[in-house]
C-alpha positions in Angstrom: 8.3 8.3 28.5 7.4 5.1 26.5 5.9 2.4 28.7 6.4 -1.3 27.8 4.1 -3.9 29.3 5.7 -7.3 30.0 3.4 -10.3 30.1 4.2 -12.7 32.9 4.5 -16.5 33.1 1.8 -18.0 35.2 2.6 -21.0 37.4 -0.8 -22.6 38.0 -0.6 -24.6 41.3 -3.1 -25.4 44.0 -0.7 -24.4 46.7 -1.1 -20.7 47.5 2.5 -19.7 47.5 3.3 -21.6 44.3 0.4 -20.2 42.3 2.1 -17.1 41.0 2.9 -14.7 38.1 6.6 -14.1 37.4 8.8 -12.0 35.1 12.5 -12.7 34.6 14.7 -9.8 35.7 16.5 -9.3 32.4 13.4 -8.2 30.5 12.5 -5.1 32.5 16.3 -4.5 32.8 16.7 -4.3 29.0 13.6 -2.1 28.7 14.8 0.4 31.4 18.4 0.5 30.1 17.1 1.4 26.6 15.1 4.4 27.7 11.6 3.1 28.5 9.5 2.2 31.6 8.9 -1.5 32.2 5.4 -2.3 33.4 4.5 -5.8 34.7 1.1 -7.0 33.6 -1.2 -9.2 35.7 -4.4 -11.0 34.7 -5.6 -12.7 37.8 -9.3 -12.5 36.8 -9.0 -13.0 33.1 -7.9 -10.8 30.3 -8.8 -7.1 30.9 -8.2 -4.4 28.3 -8.3 -1.8 31.1 -5.0 -3.2 32.4 -3.4 -2.2 29.1 -4.5 1.4 29.0 -1.6 3.8 28.7 0.9 1.1 27.6 2.7 1.8 24.3 4.1 -1.7 23.4 4.4 -5.2 24.8 6.8 -8.0 25.4 5.8 -11.7 25.7 8.9 -13.3 27.2 10.0 -16.9 27.5 8.1 -19.3 29.7 6.8 -22.8 30.1 3.1 -22.7 29.2 1.3 -20.5 26.7 -1.7 -19.0 28.4 -4.9 -17.7 26.9 -4.0 -14.1 27.9 -0.9 -14.4 25.7 -3.0 -14.9 22.6 -5.5 -12.2 23.6 -2.7 -9.8 24.2 -1.4 -10.5 20.7 -4.9 -9.8 19.3 -5.1 -6.6 21.3 -1.8 -5.4 19.7 -3.1 -6.1 16.2 -6.4 -4.4 16.9 -4.9 -1.4 18.6 -1.7 -1.0 16.5 0.6 -1.6 19.5 4.1 -3.0 18.8 4.9 -6.5 20.2 8.1 -8.4 20.8 7.8 -12.1 21.6 10.8 -14.0 22.9 11.1 -17.8 22.9 7.7 -18.9 24.1 6.5 -15.5 22.9 7.3 -16.5 19.3 5.5 -19.8 19.7 2.4 -17.9 21.1 2.4 -15.6 18.0 2.5 -18.7 15.7 -0.4 -20.4 17.6 -2.4 -17.1 17.6 -1.9 -16.9 13.8 -2.9 -20.5 13.3 -6.1 -20.1 15.4 -7.0 -16.8 13.7 -6.7 -18.5 10.2 -8.9 -21.3 11.3 -11.6 -18.9 12.7 -11.5 -17.0 9.4 -11.8 -20.3 7.4 -14.9 -21.2 9.5 -16.3 -17.8 8.4 -16.5 -16.5 12.0 -15.5 -13.2 13.5 -12.0 -13.1 15.0 -12.5 -11.6 18.5 -11.5 -12.4 22.1 -14.4 -14.8 22.5 -13.7 -16.9 19.4 -10.0 -16.9 20.1 -10.7 -18.3 23.6 -13.2 -20.9 22.3 -10.8 -22.2 19.7 -7.8 -22.1 22.0 -9.5 -24.0 24.8 -11.2 -26.6 22.6 -8.3 -27.5 20.3 -4.8 -28.7 20.4 -2.0 -26.9 18.5 0.8 -29.3 19.2 1.3 -29.9 15.5 2.6 -26.3 15.2 5.5 -27.1 17.6 8.3 -29.5 17.1 10.7 -31.0 19.6 14.3 -29.9 18.8 17.6 -31.2 20.0 20.8 -29.2 20.7 19.0 -25.9 21.5 19.1 -25.9 25.2 21.7 -26.4 28.1 21.7 -27.2 31.7 21.2 -24.2 34.0 24.4 -24.3 36.0 25.4 -20.7 36.1 24.5 -17.7 34.0 27.8 -17.4 32.1 27.7 -21.0 31.1 24.1 -20.7 29.8 25.2 -17.9 27.4 28.5 -19.6 26.4 27.2 -23.1 26.1 23.9 -22.4 24.4 24.9 -19.8 21.8 24.7 -20.8 18.1 24.6 -19.1 14.8 21.3 -17.6 13.6 21.0 -16.8 9.9 18.9 -13.7 9.0 16.8 -13.1 5.9 18.3 -10.1 4.2 14.8 -8.8 3.3 13.7 -8.7 6.9 13.3 -5.9 9.4 15.5 -8.0 11.7 18.3 -7.8 9.2 18.0 -4.0 9.0 18.3 -3.9 12.8 21.5 -6.0 13.0 22.9 -5.2 9.5 24.3 -8.7 9.5 23.2 -11.9 7.8 24.6 -14.0 10.7 24.4 -13.4 14.4 25.4 -15.6 17.4 22.7 -15.9 20.1 21.8 -17.9 23.2 19.2 -20.5 22.6 17.4 -22.2 25.5 14.3 -24.1 24.4 13.1 -27.7 23.7 10.4 -26.7 21.3 10.2 -24.5 18.2 7.6 -23.5 15.6 7.1 -26.0 12.8 5.6 -23.3 10.5 3.8 -19.9 10.4 1.2 -18.4 8.1 1.8 -16.2 5.1 1.1 -12.9 7.0 4.6 -13.5 8.6 8.1 -13.7 7.2 10.4 -16.2 8.7 13.3 -13.8 9.3 15.8 -16.1 11.1 16.8 -19.8 10.9 19.4 -21.8 12.8 22.0 -23.6 10.8 20.0 -26.8 11.4 16.9 -25.0 9.9 15.0 -24.4 13.1 12.8 -21.3 12.9 14.5 -18.7 15.1 12.3 -15.7 14.2 9.3 -14.4 12.4 7.9 -10.9 11.8 4.6 -9.5 10.6 4.8 -8.4 7.0 2.7 -5.3 7.6 3.9 -1.9 8.9 3.2 -2.7 12.5 6.2 -4.1 14.5 5.1 -7.6 15.5 8.1 -9.8 15.9 8.9 -13.1 17.6 12.4 -14.5 18.3 13.2 -18.0 19.5 16.6 -17.1 20.8 17.1 -15.0 23.9 18.4 -11.5 23.1 17.8 -10.3 26.7 20.8 -12.3 27.9 23.5 -10.1 26.3 24.2 -6.4 26.1 25.0 -6.6 22.4 21.3 -7.0 21.7 20.4 -3.6 23.1 20.2 -2.5 19.5 17.1 -4.7 19.1 15.4 -3.4 22.2 16.2 0.2 21.3 14.7 -0.3 17.9 11.6 -1.9 19.4 11.2 1.0 21.9 11.6 3.5 19.1 8.7 1.8 17.3 6.6 2.0 20.4 7.4 5.7 20.7 5.6 6.2 17.3 2.4 5.1 19.1 3.1 6.6 22.4 0.1 7.6 24.4 0.6 11.2 25.7 
C-alpha cells in the first residue's frame, strides 16, 4: 500500500512541553480515506534521508514557520522522483526552495543539501512573500472557518490542477496571512484568487510537485485531489 509521509510543524520553544512537532488531524485523515497509509515524519536531529526510506510521496502541510527540513524534503523529492503536495505554508516553502535553488545555480555552485542550508540560513526570503488581506478568518469553530473563509479560486485551463477538477473555478477555504509574490519559470501558476493572489503552482515537468495556498484538506469534496496525488505516488511505489 502507498505510504505518504507528512512533514510536521515544529514549535521551537525553550520549555520542554512546548517544544514539539505537530500534524493537523485532517491531513492523515485525507490520506487514509483515499487509500494510502499516512506516516508522520520527525527530524529531531536534523534532516535524515534514512527517515524517508520506504515512503512513496510527501505532504508539506500548513504551518507557521518554514523550517530548513521543509526545503531539504522538497529537494529530496526532486532528486528521488517522489511526488509532493504542499498546502498553504507548503506552497510558500516550494516557492522559497525554487528561489534559493536559482540563486545557487546563478552563483555557479552545486545544488545540494549543504548549499541549500547555507543559503537558507544566511539570507532572507521575505521579498517572495506578500501580506494579503481578506484571506483568513477567526478560528471560532470548524464550520465557520470553512464557511467564512471560502472564496473563488480560478484555475489555469492548461494545468494539471484543472485536469483534476475539470473546472475553471472552484470555491475553497483560505486561511493565511501571507502568499507567494512570484515563482520561477520551472513552475506554472495554476490557480489565482479573484484578487490575483497566487493560490497554486505546479512543476512543469512530469513529476507531481504541486503547492496550493488554499486548504483542500478541510472538505470532503477535495478527495478527488488527494486521490489523484496518491495515484501519482503509486507510480513510484516502493515494493
